[in-house]
C-alpha positions in Angstrom: -25.7 -121.1 70.8 -24.4 -121.7 74.3 -26.2 -119.2 75.5 -25.3 -116.0 75.0 -28.9 -114.6 75.9 -28.3 -116.8 79.0 -26.7 -113.7 80.6 -28.9 -111.3 80.1 -31.8 -110.3 83.0 -34.3 -113.0 82.5 -37.4 -113.5 84.6 -39.3 -116.9 85.1 -40.9 -118.9 82.8 -44.8 -117.8 82.1 -47.3 -119.4 79.7 -49.0 -115.8 78.4 -48.0 -114.1 75.6 -46.9 -110.5 76.1 -49.0 -107.7 75.4 -48.6 -105.6 72.6 -46.2 -102.6 73.2 -48.7 -99.3 73.1 -46.6 -96.6 74.5 -49.6 -95.4 76.7 -51.1 -94.4 73.4 -55.4 -93.5 73.1 -57.8 -96.4 72.9 -58.4 -95.5 69.0 -54.7 -96.3 68.4 -55.0 -99.5 70.2 -57.6 -100.7 68.5 -55.2 -101.3 65.7 -54.2 -104.4 64.4 -51.3 -106.1 66.9 -47.6 -107.0 65.2 -45.2 -110.0 66.1 -42.0 -109.2 64.9 -40.5 -112.8 64.8 -37.0 -113.1 64.3 -34.6 -116.1 63.6 -32.2 -116.1 65.2 -28.7 -118.2 66.4 -25.3 -116.3 67.0 -25.7 -113.0 66.4 -26.0 -111.5 70.6 -24.2 -108.2 69.6 -26.9 -107.2 66.7 -30.1 -108.0 68.7 -28.4 -105.7 71.2 -28.5 -103.0 68.7 -31.7 -104.5 66.8 -33.8 -104.0 69.9 -33.7 -101.2 70.9 -33.5 -99.2 67.0 -36.7 -101.4 66.4 -38.5 -99.9 70.2 -37.4 -96.3 68.8 -38.6 -96.7 65.5 -41.8 -98.0 65.8 -43.1 -96.1 69.0 -43.5 -93.0 65.8 -45.7 -94.8 64.2 -48.2 -96.1 67.2 -47.7 -99.6 66.2 -48.8 -101.7 68.9 -46.3 -104.7 68.6 -43.5 -107.2 70.4 -40.7 -108.8 69.5 -40.2 -112.4 70.0 -36.8 -113.9 68.8 -37.1 -117.8 67.8 -33.6 -119.0 69.3 -32.6 -122.3 67.4 -30.9 -124.9 70.0 -30.3 -127.9 69.1 -26.7 -128.5 66.7 -28.3 -128.5 62.9 -27.9 -125.9 60.3 -29.2 -123.5 61.0 -33.4 -123.4 59.5 -34.8 -119.8 59.0 -37.7 -120.8 57.8 -39.0 -123.6 60.0 -38.0 -120.8 63.1 -40.4 -118.3 61.4 -43.0 -121.5 60.9 -42.4 -121.8 64.8 -42.6 -117.9 65.9 -45.6 -118.0 63.8 -47.5 -121.0 65.6 -46.6 -119.5 68.8 -47.7 -115.9 68.7 -51.0 -116.1 66.0 -53.4 -116.7 68.7 -52.8 -113.0 69.5 -51.7 -111.3 66.7 -53.1 -110.5 63.3 -50.3 -110.1 61.4 -46.2 -110.7 61.6 -42.9 -109.2 60.6 -40.7 -111.9 59.1 -37.4 -109.5 60.3 -33.7 -110.2 59.9 -31.8 -108.9 63.3 -29.1 -107.7 61.2 -31.5 -105.6 59.0 -32.2 -102.5 60.6 -34.6 -99.5 58.8 -33.8 -95.8 58.7 -36.4 -94.1 56.9 -39.3 -93.3 58.5 -41.6 -93.6 55.7 -40.8 -97.6 56.2 -44.6 -98.3 57.6 -44.9 -101.4 59.5 -48.6 -101.0 59.6 -51.3 -104.1 58.5 -51.3 -105.4 55.1 -54.7 -105.4 54.3 -54.5 -106.1 50.6 -51.5 -108.5 50.7 -47.9 -109.2 51.6 -45.8 -106.2 52.3 -42.0 -105.9 51.3 -40.4 -104.0 53.6 -37.0 -103.8 52.6 -37.5 -104.1 48.6 -35.1 -104.7 45.9 -34.7 -101.2 44.9 -33.9 -99.9 49.0 -32.2 -103.2 50.5 -28.6 -103.1 50.8 -27.4 -106.1 48.9 -30.1 -107.7 47.2 -31.6 -106.6 43.9 -33.9 -108.8 42.2 -36.9 -108.8 41.2 -38.4 -111.5 43.2 -36.6 -111.1 45.9 -38.4 -110.8 49.4 -36.1 -111.4 52.3 -34.9 -109.1 54.8 -38.5 -107.9 56.3 -41.8 -109.1 55.2 -45.3 -108.5 56.7 -47.8 -110.7 56.1 -51.5 -111.2 57.6 -52.1 -114.6 59.7 -54.6 -115.4 57.1 -52.1 -115.1 54.1 -49.6 -117.0 56.3 -51.9 -120.0 56.6 -53.1 -119.9 53.2 -49.5 -120.9 51.7 -49.4 -123.9 54.2 -46.0 -121.1 56.0 -42.7 -121.4 54.5 -41.0 -125.0 53.9 -38.8 -127.1 55.8 -36.8 -127.7 53.7 -34.0 -124.9 53.9 -30.8 -126.0 56.6 -27.9 -123.8 55.7 -27.8 -119.9 54.1 -30.4 -119.0 51.5 -33.2 -119.5 48.9 -35.9 -120.4 51.8 -36.9 -116.6 50.5 -37.6 -117.3 47.2 -39.3 -120.5 47.4 -41.6 -118.8 50.0 -42.2 -115.8 47.0 -43.5 -118.7 44.3 -45.8 -120.1 47.3 -47.4 -116.6 47.2 -47.7 -116.0 43.9 -49.7 -119.4 43.1 -51.8 -118.4 45.8 -52.9 -115.4 43.2 -51.1 -112.9 46.6 -49.5 -109.3 44.8 -46.2 -108.7 46.8 -46.7 -105.1 47.9 -43.8 -102.6 48.7 -43.4 -99.4 49.6 -44.5 -95.9 48.2 -42.8 -92.6 48.0 -39.1 -94.0 49.5 -36.9 -91.4 48.5 -33.8 -93.4 50.1 -31.7 -95.6 48.2 -29.7 -99.1 49.0 -26.9 -96.9 51.0 -29.7 -95.4 53.1 -32.6 -96.9 53.6 -31.6 -99.4 56.2 -28.5 -100.5 58.3 -27.2 -103.7 57.9 -24.9 -104.8 60.5 -23.4 -108.0 59.1 -20.1 -108.8 59.3 -19.3 -111.6 57.0 -15.6 -111.4 58.2 -16.5 -113.6 61.0 -19.6 -114.4 60.5 -19.5 -116.9 57.3 -22.6 -117.8 56.1 -23.2 -121.6 55.7 -23.6 -122.2 52.1 -22.5 -125.4 51.9 -24.7 -127.9 49.6 -24.4 -131.9 50.1 -26.8 -135.0 49.3 -29.3 -133.6 47.2 -29.5 -130.6 48.6 -29.1 -128.3 45.6 -31.4 -130.6 43.6 -34.6 -130.4 46.0 -34.4 -126.7 47.0 -34.3 -125.2 43.7 -38.0 -126.7 43.6 -41.0 -125.6 44.4 -41.8 -127.8 48.0 -45.4 -128.6 47.6 -45.1 -130.9 50.8 -43.6 -129.4 53.6 -45.4 -126.2 56.1 -47.0 -125.1 59.0 -48.2 -128.3 59.8 -45.7 -130.7 59.5 -42.7 -128.3 61.1 -41.2 -130.6 63.6 -39.6 -128.9 66.8 -39.6 -128.6 70.7 -40.1 -125.3 72.7 -36.9 -125.5 75.5 -38.3 -122.7 77.2 -39.2 -119.6 77.0 -37.8 -116.5 78.8 -38.8 -112.4 79.2 -36.0 -110.8 78.5 -35.0 -107.2 78.7 -32.3 -105.2 77.0 -31.7 -101.7 77.8 -35.2 -102.1 79.6 -37.1 -102.9 77.0 -38.9 -106.4 76.7 -38.8 -109.2 74.6 -39.5 -112.9 74.2 -37.3 -115.6 73.9 -38.3 -118.9 72.6 -35.6 -122.0 72.9 -36.6 -124.1 69.7 -35.2 -127.4 69.0 -35.8 -128.0 65.9 -36.5 -131.9 64.4 -34.6 -133.4 61.8 -36.0 -135.6 59.1 -32.5 -137.0 58.4 -34.0 -139.5 55.4 -36.2 -136.3 53.8 -33.5 -133.9 54.5 -30.0 -135.3 55.6 -28.6 -132.0 54.7 -29.9 -130.8 58.4 -26.3 -131.7 59.5 -23.4 -131.7 56.7 -19.6 -133.2 57.4 -17.8 -130.1 56.1 -17.0 -127.3 58.5 -17.9 -123.9 58.0 -15.0 -121.8 57.9 -14.8 -118.8 59.5 -12.2 -115.6 60.0 -10.6 -115.0 63.4 -11.3 -111.5 65.2 -8.0 -109.6 65.2 
């Protein structure tokens, strides 16, 4: 992305993962499981400036020990949300007990949306009943909490999904085939208009919905080949960054495309965007 994040105050690279934010809360609270918020990212700087303060404020009220990891795609391939989540999981799994697969443009507003450890199975925070846009029963996009044992059980996410869409639907089938039940928040009295703030502006951030080569055929099927074990990538560098004095970790990643298996990681047809007036 250029990089927009290069303009933020950056400390030197480091090897140790950040300690989860605990706000100096009691020892009893600090025995809770540690949450890694994994944010697949590219060209969403304005949304990130709003996301970070919002999430710190929101989770502080829940006393959840957490850290935010921005997994920024730095190569020239089409965006691959699922592969970035796989990379984020591999990077954090030794020190964190569960992850939130979290879109940067979806902000929770209802305090009853609890980001607690999903002991009994994956917890879909942004359910079809409350998500601003998607309302079909098997939808699990937006924000999904999953403990690391379950993410490893289903071998992570498919690496075949370059461009926008369908990777969440394929992941739902993985969860179902593994016998895992997706849970959703209870006692939520808000609806699709006031449970989340959706900050995506599609008038100038056009989604990459292009389909080229045999992409449409392959990505409509359950992927039984790719996943955590074969996500191909290089970590370019890792930075500690602050936004409004709040710490996050930015991991700059170059995804490596197997053009024999997924030639649609690059399409010749450009994405049409509208100019901002």
